[in-house]
C-alpha positions in Angstrom: -6.1 44.1 16.4 -3.8 46.1 14.4 -3.4 45.3 10.7 0.3 44.3 11.3 -0.4 42.1 13.9 -3.2 40.4 12.3 -0.4 39.9 9.3 1.6 38.4 11.9 -0.6 36.2 13.1 -1.9 34.9 10.0 2.2 34.5 8.6 2.7 32.8 11.5 0.4 29.7 11.0 0.9 29.6 7.7 4.2 28.8 8.3 3.3 26.6 11.0 0.5 25.2 8.3 2.8 23.8 5.7 5.8 22.6 8.4 6.3 19.1 7.1 5.2 16.3 9.1 8.0 14.5 10.6 8.6 11.4 8.3 9.1 8.0 9.6 11.4 5.8 9.7 11.9 2.2 8.4 12.4 1.0 11.6 9.1 2.6 13.0 7.4 0.8 10.2 8.8 -2.6 10.3 7.8 -2.1 13.9 4.2 -0.9 13.5 4.0 -4.0 11.1 5.3 -6.3 13.7 2.8 -4.8 16.2 -0.3 -5.4 14.5 0.2 -8.0 11.9 3.5 -10.0 12.6 5.7 -11.3 10.1 7.4 -7.7 9.7 10.6 -9.4 8.5 9.1 -11.3 5.8 7.1 -8.3 4.1 10.2 -6.5 2.6 10.3 -9.3 -0.4 6.7 -9.3 -1.3 7.0 -5.5 -0.7 10.2 -5.4 -3.2 8.6 -8.0 -5.9 5.1 -5.9 -5.9 6.8 -2.5 -6.5 9.5 -3.8 -9.0 6.7 -5.8 -10.6 4.2 -2.8 -10.7 7.1 -0.6 -12.4 7.9 -3.1 -15.4 4.0 -4.3 -15.7 4.9 -7.7 -14.8 1.2 -9.6 -14.4 2.4 -12.7 -13.6 4.9 -11.7 -10.5 1.7 -9.7 -9.4 -0.8 -12.0 -9.8 1.9 -14.5 -8.0 1.7 -12.1 -4.9 -2.0 -12.0 -4.5 -4.5 -13.9 -2.3 -8.0 -15.4 -4.0 -10.3 -14.6 -4.2 -9.2 -11.1 -4.7 -11.2 -8.0 -5.0 -10.6 -5.5 -7.7 -12.2 -2.2 -8.1 -11.6 -0.7 -11.6 -13.3 1.2 -14.4 -16.3 2.0 -11.7 -16.7 -1.4 -11.2 -15.6 -4.0 -8.8 -14.6 -7.9 -10.1 -13.6 -10.9 -7.5 -10.8 -12.5 -9.3 -10.7 -16.4 -8.3 -7.2 -17.2 -9.6 -4.0 -15.9 -10.8 -4.6 -17.1 -14.4 -7.9 -14.9 -14.6 -6.0 -11.9 -12.9 -2.9 -12.2 -15.6 -5.8 -12.5 -18.6 -7.6 -9.4 -17.4 -4.5 -7.7 -15.9 -4.6 -4.6 -18.3 -8.2 -3.8 -17.7 -7.7 -4.7 -13.9 -4.8 -2.3 -13.1 -4.2 1.1 -14.3 -1.3 2.5 -15.6 -1.3 5.3 -12.9 -1.7 3.0 -10.1 1.1 0.9 -11.5 3.4 3.8 -11.5 2.1 4.9 -8.3 2.8 1.3 -6.2 6.4 1.1 -8.2 7.4 4.7 -6.5 6.2 3.6 -3.0 8.7 3.8 -0.5 9.1 1.7 2.5 9.3 4.4 5.2 5.9 5.7 3.7 3.7 3.0 3.8 0.8 3.0 6.1 -0.4 0.2 8.3 -2.9 -0.1 10.0 -5.3 -3.6 11.4 -6.4 -3.9 8.0 -2.8 -4.2 6.5 -0.1 -2.1 4.6 -1.4 0.2 2.3 0.7 1.3 -0.7 -0.1 4.2 -3.1 -2.7 6.1 -1.0 -4.8 3.2 -1.0 -4.3 2.1 -4.3 -3.1 -1.9 -3.5 -3.2 -3.4 0.5 -1.4 -5.7 1.5 -2.1 -8.3 4.5 -0.5 -10.8 6.6 -2.5 -14.4 5.4 -2.5 -17.1 7.9 -0.8 -20.6 7.0 -2.2 -22.3 10.2 -4.5 -22.4 12.5 -3.1 -20.1 15.2 -1.3 -17.4 13.1 1.7 -18.8 14.0 3.0 -19.3 10.2 2.0 -16.7 7.7 2.5 -15.2 4.2 2.2 -11.4 2.9 0.1 -11.4 0.1 -2.5 -8.4 -1.7 -5.7 -8.6 -0.5 -7.1 -5.5 -2.0 -6.2 -3.4 -5.4 -8.5 -0.1 -5.7 -8.0 1.9 -8.9 
């Protein structure tokens, strides 16, 4: 194979590999949430409250958005937070500044959704639809895990 042809093939492969993947739309994210978890319409409020609260370091709002007991991985340890007050009292050691910044910058159209829930900031925070009745006809969205 000639050096020019080899260069052309490598250049073409490189160009292809750095072509951005098509971004998903907010509608696609909404549909995926609805398909896997239901209650997609109710997700927007808690999502917005969480991203804003993380940006402001608002421990009380974040604590109110969590489902307890809440598992938090921080400082190389795993903590089982039993209630909102426990979360608030230990907020600065449970939620790293880089996690707060990453969640605060999260956009709806870049969320990752799977059967486990909705992932924010590359897995730093997971939210899930929590059933409020036996047949899960009524649910609310809450933080289900935090991973610093």
